[in-house]
Kinemage of the C-alpha trace (Angstrom):
@kinemage 1
@onewidth
@group {chain A} dominant
@subgroup {mainchain}
@vectorlist {calphas} color= white
{ca unk a 1} P 34.820 199.184 -157.292
{ca unk a 2} L 32.254 197.724 -159.716
{ca unk a 3} L 31.347 194.002 -160.021
{ca unk a 4} L 30.130 194.075 -163.672
{ca unk a 5} L 31.377 190.965 -165.380
{ca unk a 6} L 29.896 189.796 -168.790
{ca unk a 7} L 28.444 186.395 -169.194
{ca unk a 8} L 30.802 185.901 -172.261
{ca unk a 9} L 33.849 186.546 -170.057
{ca unk a 10} L 32.558 184.103 -167.409
{ca unk a 11} L 31.971 181.482 -170.231
{ca unk a 12} L 35.503 181.997 -171.575
{ca unk a 13} L 37.176 181.671 -168.144
{ca unk a 14} L 34.959 178.854 -166.939
{ca unk a 15} L 34.563 180.430 -163.472
{ca unk a 16} L 32.957 183.434 -161.834
{ca unk a 17} L 35.192 186.076 -160.184
{ca unk a 18} L 35.974 185.293 -156.605
{ca unk a 19} L 33.809 187.520 -154.351
{ca unk a 20} L 33.093 187.312 -150.647
{ca unk a 21} L 29.882 185.743 -149.517
{ca unk a 22} L 26.936 188.170 -149.534
{ca unk a 23} L 26.170 189.420 -146.097
{ca unk a 24} L 22.834 189.795 -144.343
{ca unk a 25} L 22.210 193.424 -145.233
{ca unk a 26} L 21.505 192.931 -148.953
{ca unk a 27} L 19.318 189.898 -148.284
{ca unk a 28} L 17.268 191.802 -145.684
{ca unk a 29} L 16.932 194.854 -147.962
{ca unk a 30} L 15.847 192.597 -150.868
{ca unk a 31} L 13.154 190.978 -148.604
{ca unk a 32} L 11.887 194.449 -147.486
{ca unk a 33} L 11.833 195.998 -150.972
{ca unk a 34} L 10.122 192.889 -152.318
{ca unk a 35} L 7.447 192.775 -149.532
{ca unk a 36} L 6.713 196.439 -149.737
{ca unk a 37} L 6.525 196.330 -153.589
{ca unk a 38} L 4.276 193.341 -153.580
{ca unk a 39} L 1.967 194.945 -150.957
{ca unk a 40} L 1.740 198.172 -152.922
{ca unk a 41} L 0.936 196.389 -156.276
{ca unk a 42} L -1.510 194.041 -154.576
{ca unk a 43} L -3.496 196.990 -153.163
{ca unk a 44} L -4.305 198.343 -156.759
{ca unk a 45} L -6.731 195.642 -157.860
{ca unk a 46} L -9.110 195.798 -154.898
{ca unk a 47} L -9.067 199.616 -154.944
{ca unk a 48} L -9.941 199.580 -158.632
{ca unk a 49} L -12.725 197.033 -158.177
{ca unk a 50} L -14.382 198.162 -154.926
{ca unk a 51} L -13.706 201.817 -154.293
{ca unk a 52} L -16.627 203.712 -155.644
{ca unk a 53} L -15.336 207.347 -155.483
{ca unk a 54} L -13.453 208.069 -158.657
{ca unk a 55} L -11.232 210.713 -157.202
{ca unk a 56} L -10.353 208.955 -154.047
{ca unk a 57} L -9.812 205.738 -156.028
{ca unk a 58} L -7.467 207.311 -158.386
{ca unk a 59} L -5.574 209.043 -155.519
{ca unk a 60} L -5.257 205.849 -153.505
{ca unk a 61} L -4.022 203.925 -156.585
{ca unk a 62} L -1.530 206.479 -157.543
{ca unk a 63} L -0.182 206.565 -154.007
{ca unk a 64} L 0.156 202.777 -154.035
{ca unk a 65} L 1.923 202.915 -157.455
{ca unk a 66} L 4.148 205.699 -156.147
{ca unk a 67} L 5.237 203.403 -153.321
{ca unk a 68} L 6.039 200.591 -155.793
{ca unk a 69} L 8.080 203.093 -157.818
{ca unk a 70} L 9.973 204.162 -154.818
{ca unk a 71} L 10.825 200.465 -154.183
{ca unk a 72} L 12.172 200.238 -157.720
{ca unk a 73} L 14.314 203.333 -157.148
{ca unk a 74} L 15.484 201.985 -153.812
{ca unk a 75} L 16.631 198.769 -155.487
{ca unk a 76} L 18.548 200.728 -157.980
{ca unk a 77} L 20.044 202.963 -155.380
{ca unk a 78} L 21.051 200.037 -153.103
{ca unk a 79} L 22.624 198.155 -156.013
{ca unk a 80} L 24.638 201.266 -157.008
{ca unk a 81} L 25.785 201.809 -153.417
{ca unk a 82} L 26.952 198.276 -153.263
{ca unk a 83} L 29.360 198.732 -156.095
{ca unk a 84} L 27.057 197.960 -159.039
{ca unk a 85} L 25.420 194.837 -160.341
{ca unk a 86} L 27.209 191.615 -159.418
{ca unk a 87} L 26.981 188.473 -161.652
{ca unk a 88} L 24.671 185.783 -160.246
{ca unk a 89} L 27.313 183.163 -160.891
{ca unk a 90} L 29.804 185.021 -158.657
{ca unk a 91} L 27.134 185.246 -155.842
{ca unk a 92} L 26.416 181.582 -156.161
{ca unk a 93} L 30.029 180.458 -156.086
{ca unk a 94} L 30.583 182.584 -153.001
{ca unk a 95} L 27.637 180.815 -151.248
{ca unk a 96} L 29.710 177.691 -150.957
{ca unk a 97} L 32.411 179.471 -148.921
{ca unk a 98} L 32.704 181.898 -145.996
{ca unk a 99} L 32.484 181.647 -142.243
{ca unk a 100} L 29.392 180.491 -140.522
{ca unk a 101} L 27.944 182.408 -137.612
{ca unk a 102} L 28.043 180.541 -134.364
{ca unk a 103} L 24.792 179.171 -133.244
{ca unk a 104} L 23.421 179.564 -136.792
{ca unk a 105} L 20.046 178.296 -137.904
{ca unk a 106} L 21.337 174.858 -139.002
{ca unk a 107} L 23.490 172.258 -137.303
{ca unk a 108} L 24.835 168.874 -138.509
{ca unk a 109} L 26.529 166.039 -136.867
{ca unk a 110} L 30.097 165.351 -137.945
{ca unk a 111} L 29.723 161.525 -137.854
{ca unk a 112} L 26.293 161.020 -139.415
{ca unk a 113} L 23.481 162.533 -141.365
{ca unk a 114} L 22.138 165.904 -140.154
{ca unk a 115} L 18.967 166.227 -138.011
{ca unk a 116} L 18.549 169.909 -138.230
{ca unk a 117} L 19.040 172.074 -141.371
{ca unk a 118} L 18.576 175.667 -142.336
{ca unk a 119} L 14.965 176.114 -143.260
{ca unk a 120} L 13.800 176.503 -146.857
{ca unk a 121} L 10.931 178.906 -145.793
{ca unk a 122} L 12.761 181.875 -147.216
{ca unk a 123} L 13.010 180.195 -150.651
{ca unk a 124} L 9.347 179.163 -150.564
{ca unk a 125} L 8.274 182.690 -149.559
{ca unk a 126} L 10.233 184.311 -152.407
{ca unk a 127} L 8.859 181.926 -154.962
{ca unk a 128} L 5.298 182.512 -153.726
{ca unk a 129} L 5.818 186.259 -153.748
{ca unk a 130} L 7.160 186.033 -157.349
{ca unk a 131} L 4.275 183.914 -158.557
{ca unk a 132} L 1.654 186.021 -156.840
{ca unk a 133} L 3.204 189.170 -158.065
{ca unk a 134} L 3.210 187.971 -161.655
{ca unk a 135} L -0.538 186.953 -161.573
{ca unk a 136} L -1.456 189.976 -159.702
{ca unk a 137} L 0.202 192.347 -162.130
{ca unk a 138} L -1.352 190.569 -165.185
{ca unk a 139} L -4.837 190.513 -163.781
{ca unk a 140} L -4.555 194.142 -162.483
{ca unk a 141} L -3.367 195.367 -165.898
{ca unk a 142} L -6.318 193.563 -167.548
{ca unk a 143} L -8.765 195.062 -165.142
{ca unk a 144} L -7.340 198.556 -165.626
{ca unk a 145} L -7.710 198.339 -169.365
{ca unk a 146} L -11.351 197.094 -169.488
{ca unk a 147} L -12.615 199.232 -166.606
{ca unk a 148} L -13.845 202.769 -166.679
{ca unk a 149} L -11.785 205.125 -164.457
{ca unk a 150} L -14.668 207.564 -164.037
{ca unk a 151} L -18.320 208.196 -164.927
{ca unk a 152} L -19.101 209.406 -168.437
{ca unk a 153} L -19.092 213.232 -168.588
{ca unk a 154} L -22.906 213.628 -168.933
{ca unk a 155} L -23.551 211.061 -166.207
{ca unk a 156} L -21.132 212.929 -163.922
{ca unk a 157} L -22.902 216.213 -164.390
{ca unk a 158} L -26.256 214.664 -163.800
{ca unk a 159} L -24.986 212.799 -160.728
{ca unk a 160} L -23.544 216.011 -159.347
{ca unk a 161} L -26.934 217.720 -159.746
{ca unk a 162} L -28.917 214.911 -157.987
{ca unk a 163} L -29.650 212.070 -160.326
{ca unk a 164} L -32.874 210.039 -160.319
{ca unk a 165} L -34.371 207.219 -162.285
{ca unk a 166} L -37.827 207.787 -163.660
{ca unk a 167} L -40.265 206.388 -166.347
{ca unk a 168} L -41.061 209.307 -168.627
{ca unk a 169} L -43.286 209.586 -171.696
{ca unk a 170} L -42.115 209.474 -175.237
{ca unk a 171} L -42.970 212.536 -177.217
{ca unk a 172} L -41.421 211.394 -180.518
{ca unk a 173} L -39.655 208.271 -181.715
{ca unk a 174} L -37.524 207.521 -184.823
{ca unk a 175} L -34.843 205.289 -186.100
{ca unk a 176} L -36.528 202.199 -184.680
{ca unk a 177} L -34.500 199.036 -185.413
{ca unk a 178} L -35.194 195.347 -184.429
{ca unk a 179} L -32.101 193.339 -183.583
{ca unk a 180} L -32.247 189.512 -183.581
{ca unk a 181} L -29.217 188.157 -181.822
{ca unk a 182} L -28.148 184.593 -182.239
{ca unk a 183} L -28.582 184.109 -178.511
{ca unk a 184} L -31.104 185.805 -176.218
{ca unk a 185} L -34.257 187.692 -176.900
{ca unk a 186} L -34.964 190.197 -179.651
{ca unk a 187} L -34.698 193.871 -178.768
{ca unk a 188} L -35.300 197.337 -180.237
{ca unk a 189} L -33.091 200.328 -180.487
{ca unk a 190} L -34.357 203.852 -181.298
{ca unk a 191} L -33.901 207.502 -180.942
{ca unk a 192} L -36.646 208.951 -178.709
{ca unk a 193} L -37.551 212.489 -177.533
{ca unk a 194} L -38.913 212.323 -173.949
{ca unk a 195} L -40.586 214.756 -171.602
{ca unk a 196} L -38.792 215.186 -168.259
{ca unk a 197} L -40.742 215.949 -165.125
{ca unk a 198} L -39.121 219.175 -163.708
{ca unk a 199} L -38.509 219.900 -160.100
{ca unk a 200} L -40.845 222.345 -158.271
{ca unk a 201} L -41.094 225.686 -159.847
{ca unk a 202} L -39.266 224.661 -163.072
{ca unk a 203} L -40.487 224.565 -166.738
{ca unk a 204} L -40.962 221.109 -168.370
{ca unk a 205} L -38.107 220.057 -170.569
{ca unk a 206} L -37.412 217.491 -173.210
{ca unk a 207} L -34.361 215.281 -173.818
{ca unk a 208} L -33.155 213.038 -176.673
{ca unk a 209} L -32.250 209.519 -175.531
{ca unk a 210} L -31.366 206.239 -177.177
{ca unk a 211} L -33.236 203.463 -175.331
{ca unk a 212} L -32.831 199.737 -175.726
{ca unk a 213} L -36.188 198.083 -175.101
{ca unk a 214} L -37.703 194.579 -175.488
{ca unk a 215} L -40.922 196.025 -176.998
{ca unk a 216} L -41.220 198.439 -179.965
{ca unk a 217} L -41.199 201.944 -178.624
{ca unk a 218} L -44.043 204.274 -179.674
{ca unk a 219} L -45.239 207.840 -179.074
{ca unk a 220} L -47.104 207.996 -175.781
{ca unk a 221} L -45.335 204.985 -174.371
{ca unk a 222} L -42.825 205.301 -171.477
{ca unk a 223} L -39.079 204.696 -171.091
{ca unk a 224} L -36.841 204.589 -168.059
{ca unk a 225} L -34.214 207.377 -167.959
{ca unk a 226} L -31.652 208.881 -165.591
{ca unk a 227} L -31.910 212.709 -165.152
{ca unk a 228} L -31.580 215.461 -162.612
{ca unk a 229} L -35.031 216.859 -161.680
{ca unk a 230} L -33.445 220.027 -160.312
{ca unk a 231} L -31.671 220.574 -163.616
{ca unk a 232} L -33.531 218.894 -166.428
{ca unk a 233} L -31.611 221.000 -168.967
{ca unk a 234} L -28.687 218.684 -168.494
{ca unk a 235} L -30.503 216.030 -170.527
{ca unk a 236} L -31.009 212.377 -169.748
{ca unk a 237} L -29.616 208.959 -170.256
{ca unk a 238} L -31.706 205.942 -171.249
{ca unk a 239} L -31.583 203.079 -168.812
{ca unk a 240} L -32.683 201.866 -165.354
{ca unk a 241} L -31.121 200.912 -162.080
{ca unk a 242} L -30.057 197.561 -163.520
{ca unk a 243} L -28.227 198.941 -166.560
{ca unk a 244} L -26.849 202.243 -165.207
{ca unk a 245} L -26.857 201.759 -161.388
{ca unk a 246} L -23.348 200.360 -161.114
{ca unk a 247} L -21.850 203.138 -163.322
{ca unk a 248} L -23.789 205.738 -161.350
{ca unk a 249} L -22.415 204.482 -158.102
{ca unk a 250} L -18.861 204.942 -159.423
{ca unk a 251} L -18.005 201.297 -160.195
{ca unk a 252} L -15.183 200.755 -162.778
{ca unk a 253} L -16.964 197.726 -164.352
{ca unk a 254} L -20.179 195.763 -163.982
{ca unk a 255} L -20.637 192.754 -161.647
{ca unk a 256} L -20.084 190.208 -164.377
{ca unk a 257} L -16.630 191.613 -165.210
{ca unk a 258} L -15.772 191.867 -161.493
{ca unk a 259} L -16.402 188.151 -161.194
{ca unk a 260} L -14.253 187.321 -164.255
{ca unk a 261} L -11.365 189.347 -162.770
{ca unk a 262} L -11.810 187.748 -159.364
{ca unk a 263} L -11.996 184.215 -160.777
{ca unk a 264} L -8.777 184.954 -162.776
{ca unk a 265} L -6.963 186.230 -159.715
{ca unk a 266} L -8.138 183.322 -157.645
{ca unk a 267} L -7.003 180.937 -160.374
{ca unk a 268} L -3.514 182.639 -160.307
{ca unk a 269} L -3.341 182.158 -156.561
{ca unk a 270} L -4.131 178.387 -156.850
{ca unk a 271} L -1.565 178.046 -159.591
{ca unk a 272} L 1.042 179.821 -157.451
{ca unk a 273} L 0.456 177.397 -154.559
{ca unk a 274} L 0.718 174.456 -156.989
{ca unk a 275} L 3.967 176.005 -158.434
{ca unk a 276} L 5.362 176.150 -154.846
{ca unk a 277} L 4.493 172.520 -154.168
{ca unk a 278} L 6.231 171.360 -157.379
{ca unk a 279} L 9.309 173.608 -156.908
{ca unk a 280} L 9.903 173.382 -153.162
{ca unk a 281} L 7.179 171.380 -151.495
{ca unk a 282} L 5.268 172.774 -148.534
{ca unk a 283} L 7.618 171.414 -145.853
{ca unk a 284} L 10.384 173.617 -144.358
{ca unk a 285} L 12.670 170.498 -144.191
{ca unk a 286} L 14.523 171.991 -141.276
{ca unk a 287} L 14.055 169.105 -138.790
{ca unk a 288} L 14.577 165.665 -140.053
{ca unk a 289} L 12.763 162.780 -138.413
{ca unk a 290} L 11.833 159.117 -138.743
{ca unk a 291} L 10.235 159.483 -142.207
{ca unk a 292} L 13.386 161.044 -143.699
{ca unk a 293} L 16.309 159.133 -145.181
{ca unk a 294} L 19.929 159.886 -145.916
{ca unk a 295} L 22.664 158.377 -147.932
{ca unk a 296} L 26.418 159.082 -148.078
{ca unk a 297} L 27.723 160.182 -151.513
{ca unk a 298} L 30.095 162.126 -153.631
{ca unk a 299} L 29.161 165.104 -155.813
{ca unk a 300} L 29.980 164.658 -159.547
{ca unk a 301} L 29.082 168.246 -160.353
{ca unk a 302} L 26.315 169.919 -162.373
{ca unk a 303} L 24.393 168.047 -165.063
{ca unk a 304} L 20.966 167.911 -166.751
{ca unk a 305} L 18.299 165.442 -165.733
{ca unk a 306} L 16.464 164.339 -168.846
{ca unk a 307} L 13.299 162.329 -169.431
{ca unk a 308} L 11.678 162.408 -172.919
{ca unk a 309} L 11.638 166.043 -173.927
{ca unk a 310} L 11.837 167.301 -170.304
{ca unk a 311} L 15.080 168.421 -168.775
{ca unk a 312} L 16.124 170.175 -165.553
{ca unk a 313} L 19.365 171.464 -163.980
{ca unk a 314} L 20.717 169.208 -161.264
{ca unk a 315} L 23.749 168.083 -159.304
{ca unk a 316} L 24.731 164.472 -159.802
{ca unk a 317} L 25.585 162.480 -156.633
{ca unk a 318} L 27.031 158.949 -156.708
{ca unk a 319} L 26.970 156.637 -153.700
{ca unk a 320} L 29.414 153.971 -152.641
{ca unk a 321} L 27.464 151.304 -154.573
{ca unk a 322} L 27.657 153.429 -157.676
{ca unk a 323} L 23.961 154.433 -157.648
{ca unk a 324} L 23.484 157.907 -159.166
{ca unk a 325} L 20.915 160.430 -157.982
{ca unk a 326} L 19.896 163.718 -159.648
{ca unk a 327} L 19.494 166.425 -157.109
{ca unk a 328} L 17.218 168.950 -158.744
{ca unk a 329} L 18.543 172.528 -158.157
{ca unk a 330} L 18.917 175.542 -160.461
{ca unk a 331} L 22.595 175.284 -160.840
{ca unk a 332} L 24.942 175.236 -163.868
{ca unk a 333} L 28.652 174.750 -164.222
{ca unk a 334} L 29.352 178.495 -163.726
{ca unk a 335} L 27.299 178.603 -160.530
{ca unk a 336} L 29.595 176.175 -158.591
{ca unk a 337} L 33.291 176.240 -157.716
{ca unk a 338} L 35.597 173.708 -159.336
{ca unk a 339} L 36.173 172.226 -155.886
{ca unk a 340} L 32.632 170.966 -155.701
{ca unk a 341} L 33.354 168.033 -157.765
{ca unk a 342} L 34.456 165.126 -155.611
{ca unk a 343} L 33.188 166.616 -152.309
{ca unk a 344} L 31.685 164.175 -149.877
{ca unk a 345} L 28.251 164.890 -148.603
{ca unk a 346} L 24.972 163.524 -147.209
{ca unk a 347} L 21.897 163.375 -149.506
{ca unk a 348} L 18.742 163.589 -147.407
{ca unk a 349} L 15.153 163.360 -148.608
{ca unk a 350} L 11.591 163.011 -147.475
{ca unk a 351} L 10.816 159.368 -147.927
{ca unk a 352} L 7.033 159.942 -147.593
{ca unk a 353} L 6.362 162.342 -150.413
{ca unk a 354} L 6.846 161.360 -153.967
{ca unk a 355} L 8.397 157.956 -153.343
{ca unk a 356} L 5.159 156.264 -154.090
{ca unk a 357} L 4.327 158.351 -157.151
{ca unk a 358} L 1.291 159.765 -155.234
{ca unk a 359} L -1.281 161.957 -156.860
{ca unk a 360} L -0.096 165.137 -155.278
{ca unk a 361} L 3.626 164.304 -155.158
{ca unk a 362} L 4.454 165.949 -158.468
{ca unk a 363} L 6.995 163.071 -159.068
{ca unk a 364} L 9.525 164.609 -156.719
{ca unk a 365} L 10.186 164.916 -152.962
{ca unk a 366} L 11.953 167.607 -150.857
{ca unk a 367} L 15.642 166.898 -150.511
{ca unk a 368} L 18.877 168.475 -149.233
{ca unk a 369} L 22.532 168.131 -149.726
{ca unk a 370} L 24.807 168.568 -146.702
{ca unk a 371} L 28.498 168.865 -147.512
{ca unk a 372} L 31.429 167.986 -145.124
{ca unk a 373} L 32.670 171.525 -145.966
{ca unk a 374} L 29.758 172.947 -144.040
{ca unk a 375} L 27.196 174.130 -146.669
{ca unk a 376} L 23.634 172.845 -147.177
{ca unk a 377} L 21.503 173.182 -150.259
{ca unk a 378} L 17.767 172.656 -150.676
{ca unk a 379} L 16.242 171.020 -153.728
{ca unk a 380} L 14.121 168.235 -154.874
{ca unk a 381} L 14.698 164.510 -155.652
{ca unk a 382} L 12.779 162.590 -158.386
{ca unk a 383} L 10.528 159.857 -157.110
{ca unk a 384} L 12.361 157.110 -159.043
{ca unk a 385} L 15.706 158.239 -157.687
{ca unk a 386} L 14.196 158.277 -154.144
{ca unk a 387} L 12.965 154.742 -154.622
{ca unk a 388} L 16.381 153.550 -155.944
{ca unk a 389} L 18.240 155.269 -153.013
{ca unk a 390} L 15.917 153.831 -150.431
{ca unk a 391} L 17.672 150.436 -150.591
{ca unk a 392} L 21.043 152.095 -149.628
{ca unk a 393} L 19.763 154.944 -147.529
{ca unk a 394} L 19.230 154.826 -143.763
{ca unk a 395} L 16.642 156.527 -141.681
{ca unk a 396} L 17.994 159.829 -140.345
{ca unk a 397} L 16.535 159.437 -136.886
{ca unk a 398} L 18.245 156.019 -136.436
{ca unk a 399} L 21.615 156.899 -137.953
{ca unk a 400} L 21.880 160.174 -136.195
{ca unk a 401} L 21.747 158.756 -132.640
{ca unk a 402} L 25.029 159.132 -130.783
{ca unk a 403} L 26.635 161.597 -133.096
{ca unk a 404} L 29.257 164.031 -131.772
{ca unk a 405} L 29.390 167.762 -131.465
{ca unk a 406} L 27.178 169.660 -133.952
{ca unk a 407} L 28.496 172.169 -136.349
{ca unk a 408} L 26.829 175.030 -138.067
{ca unk a 409} L 25.761 175.014 -141.727
{ca unk a 410} L 25.841 177.685 -144.374
{ca unk a 411} L 22.628 177.751 -146.487
{ca unk a 412} L 23.173 177.910 -150.220
{ca unk a 413} L 20.664 180.664 -151.147
{ca unk a 414} L 21.952 183.004 -153.821
{ca unk a 415} L 18.440 184.068 -154.761
{ca unk a 416} L 18.080 185.800 -151.353
{ca unk a 417} L 20.617 188.257 -152.789
{ca unk a 418} L 18.496 189.010 -155.777
{ca unk a 419} L 18.794 192.704 -155.197
{ca unk a 420} L 22.450 192.658 -156.269
{ca unk a 421} L 22.077 190.763 -159.487
{ca unk a 422} L 18.803 191.974 -160.886
{ca unk a 423} L 19.549 193.616 -164.277
{ca unk a 424} L 19.052 197.458 -164.513
{ca unk a 425} L 16.904 196.929 -167.648
{ca unk a 426} L 14.463 194.923 -165.502
{ca unk a 427} L 14.104 197.977 -163.209
{ca unk a 428} L 13.427 200.213 -166.254
{ca unk a 429} L 10.734 197.811 -167.393
{ca unk a 430} L 9.195 197.860 -163.921
{ca unk a 431} L 9.060 201.668 -164.042
{ca unk a 432} L 7.399 201.669 -167.483
{ca unk a 433} L 4.894 199.128 -166.257
{ca unk a 434} L 4.056 201.285 -163.253
{ca unk a 435} L 3.800 204.338 -165.381
{ca unk a 436} L 1.340 202.597 -167.755
{ca unk a 437} L -0.820 201.444 -164.783
{ca unk a 438} L -0.851 205.046 -163.555
{ca unk a 439} L -1.982 206.341 -166.982
{ca unk a 440} L -4.886 203.846 -167.069
{ca unk a 441} L -6.414 205.380 -163.944
{ca unk a 442} L -7.238 208.486 -166.003
{ca unk a 443} L -9.966 208.713 -168.574
{ca unk a 444} L -8.038 207.469 -171.647
{ca unk a 445} L -10.470 206.039 -174.175
{ca unk a 446} L -10.482 204.028 -177.350
{ca unk a 447} L -7.374 202.735 -178.986
{ca unk a 448} L -5.092 204.808 -176.723
{ca unk a 449} L -6.321 202.889 -173.679
{ca unk a 450} L -5.573 199.568 -175.376
{ca unk a 451} L -2.239 200.846 -176.522
{ca unk a 452} L -1.245 201.917 -172.994
{ca unk a 453} L -2.273 198.538 -171.731
{ca unk a 454} L -0.388 196.716 -174.509
{ca unk a 455} L 2.768 198.663 -173.596
{ca unk a 456} L 2.371 197.763 -169.923
{ca unk a 457} L 1.970 194.072 -170.979
{ca unk a 458} L 5.093 194.101 -173.075
{ca unk a 459} L 7.035 195.795 -170.213
{ca unk a 460} L 5.702 193.275 -167.703
{ca unk a 461} L 6.581 190.335 -169.895
{ca unk a 462} L 10.059 191.794 -170.571
{ca unk a 463} L 10.518 192.366 -166.795
{ca unk a 464} L 9.659 188.678 -166.079
{ca unk a 465} L 11.899 187.431 -168.792
{ca unk a 466} L 14.898 189.517 -167.639
{ca unk a 467} L 14.368 188.495 -163.933
{ca unk a 468} L 13.926 184.829 -164.578
{ca unk a 469} L 16.933 184.573 -166.955
{ca unk a 470} L 19.247 186.725 -164.931
{ca unk a 471} L 20.882 183.703 -163.252
{ca unk a 472} L 21.437 181.895 -166.565
{ca unk a 473} L 22.990 184.299 -169.041
{ca unk a 474} L 25.240 181.834 -170.603
{ca unk a 475} L 22.519 179.193 -171.089
{ca unk a 476} L 20.361 181.846 -172.749
{ca unk a 477} L 23.205 182.859 -174.966
{ca unk a 478} L 23.891 179.313 -176.009
{ca unk a 479} L 20.223 178.763 -176.762
{ca unk a 480} L 20.001 181.873 -178.948
{ca unk a 481} L 23.167 180.905 -180.735
{ca unk a 482} L 21.837 177.465 -181.493
{ca unk a 483} L 18.754 179.054 -182.975
{ca unk a 484} L 20.833 181.235 -185.216
{ca unk a 485} L 20.027 184.447 -183.310
{ca unk a 486} L 22.539 187.088 -182.368
{ca unk a 487} L 22.848 186.946 -178.506
{ca unk a 488} L 24.072 190.453 -178.342
């Protein structure tokens, strides 16, 4: 049995097919594949930057990329074994139903607001892994393109024969040119024939080099070169420890570029943490206390929260006094069952964060919906809605005293089953991206290196686009149709 259902069919029927709630096995498999894949990808950048042996570096990176490719293949195999790709909407609808395990992670009181909820740590961890994965892939791809996978051929031969730096005399000089850059000091380039000091028992030899010097070179002067005293016939390279030392040691790029890559990666990590704060907050929101408030309400169904040009998907909740709150969560009409409209529930939120419009609040505060039907959903509540609801809400700690027997809650978390709804085309793009990264560990030069990097970038951006829009095919189709594009 296969679960393939087109978004057009879902839009026509107005509901996703009835499927059982996803069990624990696909969720655990998705977590393991995601963690192993992220670890494999994250290992590539430090290996590329700090491993000095070209062969060992390439081997280690190819092993890491191979592990990532195995994870991609494992995801495809697991999805196929589970009956094929399932529509995200069907998975989301099924999250609202199903039996709850006894003694589950969250409990709620029947006569009042809940004090303990299923934790949102899993949602935070997945989002953080996604953000870190995106920034790591982009920075790593950039570093692979601008780096040198191995020493230049002549330098490699000289290094194998025992390279040394030495100041050697100039026998003949020609093609002397003065360069006057807009910034920095003037410098000279030239073509010079130099005499190399041979090793013991060997004949003197000469070599042609192309030095870059601050002073005008002349016959009889000296220039620093890299050569092998035991084999002077291999020639020489103009330069000193400062200009050639890092390449001689096997570094893929100079210290300046390493700093640029490191700063870009660190900036990506900071942005990832900020993204988690804005999307989920840092709190697990599993135990509600004196600073948390709750209000009784009725769900009006999915809607869009709008302010100026900004808009976000939400669930509308109306209270007994007709106050309306917008519970921010990534749900649309096709993600919820028809029975959701009119359900009675508790809206709980953190009254400390966001309610005062603080500097680090992001204008929203962690919140949760707890239905009388036994499901719980994590999301965010805008600061102005939190302030409005505060006049009607009650502190959870005070209202929860004296409640009856607790009952278990089902956490609405369809994204934990991402392994079942990720598009096969996204996996193909992941394989192409891994292949491009593997090719960049070899000595591809010139336009072909940049073409390989560009192909990897396109595959990576396509992968991100497909993965992020997989839950919203009908929304994407409608947007494309409104722009006059063919959604097919």
